[in-house]
C-alpha positions in Angstrom: 12.6 1.1 6.7 9.8 1.2 9.2 7.3 3.9 9.9 5.9 3.8 13.4 3.3 5.5 15.6 2.7 4.3 19.1 3.1 0.6 18.4 6.0 -0.3 20.7 5.5 -4.0 21.0 4.6 -4.5 17.3 7.6 -2.5 16.4 9.8 -4.6 18.6 8.7 -7.8 16.8 9.1 -6.2 13.4 12.7 -5.1 14.2 13.5 -8.5 15.6 12.5 -10.0 12.2 14.7 -7.5 10.4 17.6 -8.3 12.7 17.4 -11.9 11.4 17.9 -10.9 7.7 21.5 -11.8 7.9 21.9 -12.7 4.2 21.8 -9.1 3.1 23.7 -6.2 4.4 21.2 -3.5 5.4 20.5 -0.5 7.6 17.3 -0.4 9.7 15.7 3.1 9.5 12.7 3.9 11.8 10.7 7.0 11.1 8.7 7.7 14.3 5.7 9.9 14.0 5.6 11.5 17.4 5.1 8.3 19.5 4.6 8.7 23.2 5.1 5.1 24.2 8.9 4.9 24.1 9.0 3.3 20.6 11.8 5.5 19.3 14.0 4.9 22.3 13.5 1.2 22.2 14.4 1.0 18.5 17.6 2.9 19.2 18.8 1.2 22.4 17.7 -2.4 21.6 18.3 -2.6 17.9 20.7 0.2 17.0 18.3 1.5 14.4 18.7 4.8 12.8 15.7 6.8 14.1 14.2 9.9 12.6 11.9 11.6 15.1 8.9 13.7 14.2 7.1 15.8 16.7 3.7 15.0 15.3 2.1 12.3 13.2 3.1 13.3 9.6 1.4 10.3 8.1 2.7 7.2 6.2 3.7 9.1 3.0 5.7 11.9 4.5 7.5 9.6 6.9 8.5 7.2 4.2 9.8 10.1 2.1 11.9 11.1 5.1 13.4 7.7 5.3 13.9 7.4 1.5 15.8 10.7 1.5 18.5 9.3 3.9 18.6 5.8 2.6 22.0 5.0 1.0 21.5 1.6 -0.7 20.5 0.6 -4.2 17.2 -0.6 -2.9 14.8 0.7 -0.3 12.7 -2.0 1.5 9.5 -1.0 3.4 8.1 -3.1 6.2 5.0 -2.0 8.3 5.5 -1.9 12.0 2.7 -4.4 12.3 4.4 -6.9 10.0 7.1 -9.5 10.6 9.4 -10.7 7.9 10.3 -14.4 7.5 13.8 -15.7 7.0 15.4 -14.6 3.7 12.7 -12.0 3.0 15.2 -9.2 2.1 17.4 -11.6 0.1 14.4 -12.9 -2.0 13.2 -9.4 -2.8 16.7 -8.2 -3.8 17.3 -11.3 -5.9 14.1 -10.9 -7.9 14.5 -7.1 -8.3 18.0 -7.6 -9.6 16.8 -9.7 -12.5 16.4 -6.9 -14.9 17.2 -3.1 -14.8 13.5 -2.2 -15.6 12.2 -4.0 -12.5 11.7 -1.1 -10.1 9.5 -2.9 -7.5 9.2 -6.2 -5.8 6.2 -7.6 -4.0 6.1 -10.0 -1.0 3.8 -12.9 -0.2 2.0 -11.4 2.8 0.1 -13.7 5.1 -2.5 -12.9 7.8 -0.6 -12.9 11.1 -3.4 -14.5 13.1 -3.9 -17.3 10.5 -0.8 -17.7 8.2 -2.7 -20.3 6.1 -4.6 -17.3 4.6 -3.3 -14.8 2.1 -3.4 -11.1 3.1 -2.0 -10.0 -0.3 0.3 -11.2 -3.1 0.7 -8.1 -5.1 -2.2 -5.8 -5.9 -5.3 -5.5 -8.1 -7.5 -2.5 -8.8 -11.2 -1.9 -9.5 -11.8 0.5 -12.4 -13.1 3.1 -10.0 -9.8 3.4 -8.3 -10.4 1.1 -5.3 -7.5 -1.3 -4.9 -7.0 -4.4 -2.8 -4.5 -7.1 -2.3 -4.4 -10.0 -4.8 -5.8 -13.1 -3.2 -6.9 -11.2 -0.1 -8.6 -13.6 2.3 -8.0 -16.7 0.2 -6.6 -20.0 1.6 -3.0 -20.4 0.7 -3.0 -23.5 -1.5 0.1 -22.7 -3.5 -1.8 -20.7 -6.1 0.7 -17.8 -5.6 3.8 -19.9 -5.4 5.4 -18.7 -8.6 7.5 -15.7 -9.5 5.4 -13.4 -11.8 4.8 -9.9 -12.8 2.1 -8.1 -10.8 0.6 -4.6 -10.9 2.5 -3.2 -7.9 3.5 -4.2 -4.3 1.7 -3.5 -1.1 3.6 -0.9 0.9 3.3 -3.2 3.9 6.2 -5.2 2.6 7.9 -4.0 -0.5 11.2 -3.3 -2.2 11.8 -0.2 -4.4 14.7 0.6 -6.6 16.2 3.9 -5.4 16.9 4.9 -9.0 13.2 4.6 -9.8 12.2 6.7 -6.8 14.8 9.3 -7.8 13.2 9.5 -11.2 9.5 9.5 -10.4 9.5 10.9 -6.9 8.5 9.2 -3.6 5.0 8.9 -2.0 2.5 11.6 -2.8 2.1 13.3 0.6 -1.4 14.6 -0.2 -2.5 11.0 0.3 -1.3 10.9 4.0 -2.1 7.2 4.4 -4.0 4.4 2.6 -3.9 4.0 -1.2 -0.5 5.8 -1.2 1.3 2.6 -2.4 -1.2 2.2 -5.2 -0.6 5.7 -6.4 3.2 5.3 -6.3 3.0 1.9 -7.9 0.7 3.0 -10.8 2.8 6.1 -11.3 5.9 3.9 -11.6 4.1 1.6 -14.1 3.1 4.6 -16.2 6.8 5.6 -16.2 7.7 2.2 -17.7 8.9 0.4 -14.5 7.9 -3.2 -13.8 6.9 -5.0 -10.6 7.7 -8.7 -9.9 6.2 -10.8 -7.1 8.2 -13.5 -5.4 6.7 -16.1 -3.0 10.0 -16.6 -1.3 9.7 -13.2 0.4 7.2 -14.1 3.1 5.7 -11.7 5.7 3.0 -12.0 8.3 0.8 -9.0 8.8 -1.6 -7.8 11.5 -4.3 -6.3 9.4 -5.8 -3.0 10.2 -3.8 -2.4 13.4 -3.0 1.2 12.7 -6.5 2.8 12.9 -8.6 -0.3 13.3 -10.9 -2.0 10.8 -13.9 -0.2 12.3 -12.3 3.2 11.9 -14.4 5.9 10.2 -11.2 7.9 9.5 -9.8 4.9 7.7 -12.9 4.7 5.5 -12.6 8.4 4.8 -9.0 8.2 3.7 -9.6 5.1 1.5 -12.6 6.8 -0.3 -10.8 10.1 -0.6 -7.6 8.5 -2.0 -9.2 6.2 -4.5 -10.7 9.4 -6.2 -7.4 11.3 -5.9 -5.6 8.3 -7.6 -8.1 8.1 -10.4 -8.0 11.9 -11.1 -4.3 12.0 -11.1 -3.4 8.8 -13.1 -6.4 7.3 -14.9 -6.7 7.8 -18.6 -9.7 10.0 -19.5 -11.3 7.1 -21.4 -11.6 5.2 -18.1 -12.0 8.2 -15.8 -15.3 9.2 -17.5 -16.9 5.9 -16.4 -15.7 6.2 -12.8 -19.2 7.1 -11.4 -20.7 4.0 -13.1 -18.0 1.6 -11.7 -18.4 3.2 -8.3 -22.2 2.7 -8.4 -21.7 -0.9 -9.3 -19.3 -1.4 -6.4 -21.7 0.4 -4.0 -24.6 -1.9 -5.0 -22.4 -4.9 -4.5 -21.3 -3.6 -1.2 -24.9 -3.1 -0.1 -25.7 -6.7 -1.0 -22.7 -7.8 1.0 -23.9 -5.7 3.9 -27.4 -7.4 3.7 -25.6 -10.8 3.9 -23.4 -9.6 6.8 -20.1 -10.2 5.0 -17.1 -8.2 3.9 -15.8 -5.0 5.5 -19.4 -3.9 6.3 -19.4 -6.5 9.1 -17.2 -4.1 11.1 -20.0 -1.6 11.1 -23.0 -3.6 12.4 -26.6 -2.4 12.4 -28.2 0.6 10.9 -26.1 2.9 13.0 -23.0 1.3 11.7 -24.1 1.6 8.0 -25.0 5.3 8.6 -21.4 5.8 9.9 -20.1 4.1 6.8 -22.2 6.3 4.5 -21.1 9.5 6.3 -17.5 8.4 6.0 -17.8 7.9 2.3 -19.5 11.2 1.8 -16.8 12.9 3.9 -14.1 11.3 1.9 -15.6 12.4 -1.4 -15.9 16.0 -0.1 -12.3 16.0 1.0 -11.3 14.6 -2.4 -13.2 17.4 -4.2 -11.2 20.0 -2.3 -8.0 18.4 -3.5 -9.2 17.9 -7.1 -7.5 21.0 -8.6 -4.1 19.9 -7.1 -4.5 16.4 -8.6 -5.3 17.8 -12.0 -2.1 19.9 -11.9 -0.2 16.8 -10.9 -1.8 15.0 -13.7 -0.3 17.5 -16.2 3.1 17.0 -14.6 3.0 13.3 -15.4 4.1 14.1 -19.0 7.7 14.4 -17.7 7.9 10.7 -16.8 5.2 9.1 -18.9 6.3 6.1 -21.0 3.0 4.3 -21.4 0.2 5.6 -23.7 -3.3 6.2 -22.2 -4.4 3.1 -24.1 -1.6 1.0 -22.5 -2.5 2.3 -19.0 -6.1 1.4 -19.6 -5.2 -2.1 -20.6 -2.8 -2.4 -17.6 -5.6 -1.5 -15.2 -8.2 -3.7 -17.0 -5.9 -6.7 -17.1 -5.2 -6.4 -13.4 -8.7 -5.5 -12.2 -10.5 -6.7 -9.2 -13.7 -8.8 -9.7 -16.8 -6.9 -8.5 -17.5 -9.3 -5.7 -14.0 -9.0 -4.4 -14.0 -5.2 -4.6 -17.2 -5.2 -2.5 
């Protein structure tokens, strides 16, 4: 399943890679968020994909939920429109997810499209303030992620989900719109007792940041807003109480990175760029505060599916935490 918004040529390459997944019988579903570039027509006429057309951009979460609702298989695979799957990608994900009935998610080995010798993500890690990032992001691929192993959750860029798991816990939280949504779904699934396994045989190449752009203020707003929403909804109180301290530590590390001209701060050069970043963070926090009562209500509703105790959730997060320098 692919969510698309005005990325016709990227979508074409994505669908071409799916057409080569001959080892597994599958249906290609494209959910188009009101594209004006002919993307939806191309997907139908050139690839015979099942296309769901939205009149406006409903976001990554709502669009994925639309596709999940009509999917008929035992598993639902997600692939970003800016990603291309290698040969045997679907087969590898299905194989590892079929290993045990409590495996609800499978993670891919995602490489940087422009430089496939570098890791984009191999599963996910999380900082204790709610900020999450791909495991191994930016590292040279030296075989350090070439073994099948359990990880925290998959990146929604290229993931497989068991339909029975989604039926039990629900799909993507549409309040998130985009960014951090796969983290919320993944952690919610882990709290409900489902496992995630990573397989290096499922290889994908990904154009990073092509949806809004790495220098997008809106992207920063959503990332900051959603890390707070995730924490308020899913973190145990014993960890949530320390959230401001962890955030302050990450902010100071980010300021040091900005001074050195490295990290994501490099996409916002100069004092004007840093001011734009600061305003985006503040805006994201304000937006999160407006949604806080809704997240607290959803937090209470987690009792219906919860299998892990708060102490087990805290250990899960802590054992899969990002190092401070990587989070910055």
